[in-house]
N, C-alpha and C positions, 0 to 999 in steps of 0.2 A: 504494500500500500504506500502511496505517496504521502508526503506530509500534508498536502491539501486534503486528500481522502480521509486521513486520520482526523484532521480538524473538523471536517464535515460530519464524520461519524460521531465525534465527541459532542458536537453541537446538537445533533439529532438524538443524542442519548443512546446510540447503539453501542458505543464504546465507553469504558470507564478507565480513567487514568489511575493506575494503581500506584505508580511513582513515576518520576521523570523518565521517559523512554520506555515504559512498560505499560501496555494497555490490555484490557480484557473485554471480551464480549459481555455486554451488560446483562444478557440473560443468564450468564454463569456466575454473577456476583451473588454470594450466599447471604442469607438473612442472619445466620448464626454469627455473633460477634467473634467467637473463637476462630471460626473458619475464615472470617475476614482478616483477622490478625495474621493467620498462617499464610494467607495469600499475599499480604503485604511483605511478610518475611521472605516468601518464595520469590517475590519480585526483585528483592535484593540479590538473590542467588542468580537470577536471570542477568542482572547487570554485572555481577562479580562471580563467575562460575566457580572460583576457588572457595567461595564462602560456604559456611555451614550454619544452619539454624542452631542457636545455642541459648543458654541462659533462659530468660523469660519465654522466648519463642519455643525453645525446646521443651520447657516446662508445660507450655500449652499443648504442644504436640503429644507429649507423653501423658497428658491429663493428670499431672501431679498437683496435689492441693497446694495452695499458697497460704502462708501464715498471714493473718490479718483479714481485712475485709476487701482487699483488691485482688482479683484473679490475675493470673499471668497475662492473659490476653488483653487486659486493660493497660498494660505497659506498652511503650514503643517496641516495634519489632527489634530483635537482637540477633546478630550473626557474629560468627568468629571467622576471621580471615588470617592467612599467613602474613607474617610481618613484612615479607617482601612484596606483597601485593598492595597496590595503591587503592585504598577505599576511604574516602573522606567521610568523617562523621558529619552529620547534619541534624537539623531539628527533626525530631520524630523518629530517630533511628539510633540504636546503640551498637557500636562496632567494638568487638573485643579482638585484640591482636595477640597471636601466639606464634612461636617459632614454627611449630607444626603440630597437628593433632595425631597421636598414634592411630594406626589403621583400625585397631580394635575399638577405638572410642568414637568412631563415626559409622552411622548406619543410615537407613532410609525409613521414613515413617510410612503410614498407610497410604499417604498421598504421593509417595515416591520422592519426597523432598529429602535432601541430605540433612541429617540432624545428628547432634552429639548423642552418644549412647545413653541409655537410661541412667547408668551409674555415673557417667561423667556429668550428665545434666544435673543430677542430684547434688553432687559435690560442688559444682559451680554455683548452684543456688544456695547451698548451705554455707559456703565459705563466707566468713565475715559476719554471720548472723549470730545472735545470742543462742545458747543451747536450746531453749524451748522452741524457738522458731525453726532452728535447724532440724530438730527432730521431726517436725511436721513433714518436711521434705524427705529426710533420710528414712523415716519409718515407712512412708508410702512407697518409696523406691524399693526398699528391702522387701516389702510385701509383694510388689510386682515381680521382683526378681525370684522370690520363692515360688510364686504362682507359675512362672515360666519353667520351673524345674520339674513339674508333674503335669500329666495330661488333664486330670480332673482334680484340682486341689481341694482338700478337705481342711477343716479347722485344725486338725492335728498336724498338717503339713507346715503350717505357719509356726507351730510350736516345736518342730523338730530341730534339736540342737545342731545337727550337721547342716541343715539347710539355712538356719540362722547364721551359722559361722560362714557358710559359703556366700551368702548375700553380703555380709560384712566384708568379706575378702574382696569381692568384686568392687564394692564401694572404695575400699582402701587402695586397690590397684588403680582405680580411675583417678585417685587423688595424687598419684606419684609425681605428676608434672606440676602440681600446685599444692604447697604445704603451708597454708596459713596457720597461725598459732591456734591450737585447740581442735583442729578439724579431726585429727586421728582419734582423739578422745571422744568426740561426738559420734564418730562412726562406730566406735566400740559400744556405744549405748543404743544404737539403732536396733529396733525390735519390730519384726513384722507382725507380731501378735496384736499390736495396737491397731484398732480398726478405724479410727477417725482422727482428724487433725486435733480435735479437742482432747482426746486421750493422750496424744503425743505432747501437746502443750502442757497438760497436767503432769505427765511424767517428767518433763524437763524442769518445771518449776519445783516439783517435789525434790528432784535431785539437787538443784541449786540451793534449796533451803536446808539440805542435809537430812531430810526425812528418810525413814527406811524405804527401800525400794519394794513396791508391791508386786505381786504376781498379776499378770495381765491375761484376761480371758481364761483364767484357771478354772477347770471343771470342778464344780461342787455337787456332790450327789444329793438328790432330793427324792421324795416319794413319787414325783412326777417326771423323773429323768434328770440329766445333768443340767445345771445352771452355769452360765458363763458371765460372771460379773466383770465390769471394766477393770476394777482394781480389787485386790484382796490381800489383806495383811493377816496371815494366819496367826501370828503371835498375839495380835490384838483382837482376834476374832472380828475384824472389821472389814466390811465390804464398802467399796467406794464406787459410786455411779455418776458418770458424767452425762448429763441429759442434754441432747440436742434436738433440733427440729426433725432430723431424719428418723429418730427413734419413734416419733409419734406422727408419722406421715398419715396414718389412718387411725380410726377409732379402735380397731382391733389391736394395733400395736400398743396403744395406750393401755388397753385392758390387760394385755399379756404382761406388760411391765408391772402393773399393779399386782397381778397375781404372783409374779415372780418375787416381788418385794414381800408380799404376805408370806410366801413359803419360807423365805430366808429368815424373816423375823420369827416365825413359828419354830424354826430350827435353832433359834438362839443367836443368830448373827446380828451384830449391830450394823447399821447402815448410815453412811454419810453421803449426801447428794450435793452436786453443784451443777450449775448450768454452763453450757459451752460459752455463752457470752460472758459469764463471770470469770472463767479462767483466761479469757481473752482481754477483758477490760480491767478486772480487779483481782489479779492472781494472788496478791498478798492476803486478801481476805479468805480465799479458798484454802491457801496453805495454812493459815492460822486455824481455821475450823478443823481441818484434817489433823493438824498437830495436836489440838486439844482432844480430838477423838482417840488419837493414838496414845494420849497420856504423856 
C-alpha cells in the first residue's frame, strides 16, 4: 500500500495505527484491553525484530497476577532488546536492554509472539519489589510451572516437594543473569500451594513480621471429607482464611464456606479471617490480629 492509500484507509476507519509505521485492519482490533496491550507490544517487535515481549507485557501474556490494583496490561507495552540494537525509548513504551537473553529464556506465546519464558518473566517482575508483592508473582509462576509438569494436575501435585523444588530451581536458573539483592531468598519462599494473590501477600507479610510460617492448603480430615484451609498453624490449632470476591462468586460458594467454617469450629479449631482488601491496604492490622490469635 502506498502512503496515500494508508492515509485514506486511516481516515475511513478501515485501518488502525497501532504505533508509528505499524497498522492493523480495524476489524481485527480486539475489545479485550489485555489483547490490545499485547498487540501494541507485538507492534514493537514488528519494528524491532530482535525485540522480545518482557516484563509487564510478558506478565500479561502469561496471565500472571499483578500485586496491587493495576493489571499488567494497564502499563505501557514493554520489550527487551539486545544492547547492540538501536531502539529508542519513547512515551508509552518501556524498553529494557540486555546483552542477550539465553535461548532457554525466550519462547513464543499462544499468539506466536516472542516472549520471555514464564520463569524469566516472573523474576523480572519480582526483582526490586518488596517480599509480599514479589510472592504474588513468584507463587503464581511456580504454580504454572508445577501445572506444566503433569498432564492433569491435582491438588496434591502442587504440594509435592520434588515439584516445588523443581519450580524453584527453574525460577533460580532464570535469575542467573540478574541478581538483585534478596531475589534468591524470595525465590526460596515461592510456594505453588498458595492459590490466590491475597494468600501470597498474606504469606509475605507474615514472614516479614516474623510470625510462624503456616501450612498452606493443608488437608484437615473432617466427617464430610478433607478440608483445605488457606493457612493452618497446627501448634496453635489455628486456621486462617483469606476471603476474596472469587470465593463467593455465587451463593453456593458462600454457603459451602459457611458450612466448612461450622465443621472446623465443631472440630475444635479456632479461626481467624481477613479480607483480601485488608491484606492489600492495611496489612499491619491483619498481622496484628493473627499475632494475637497465635498468642
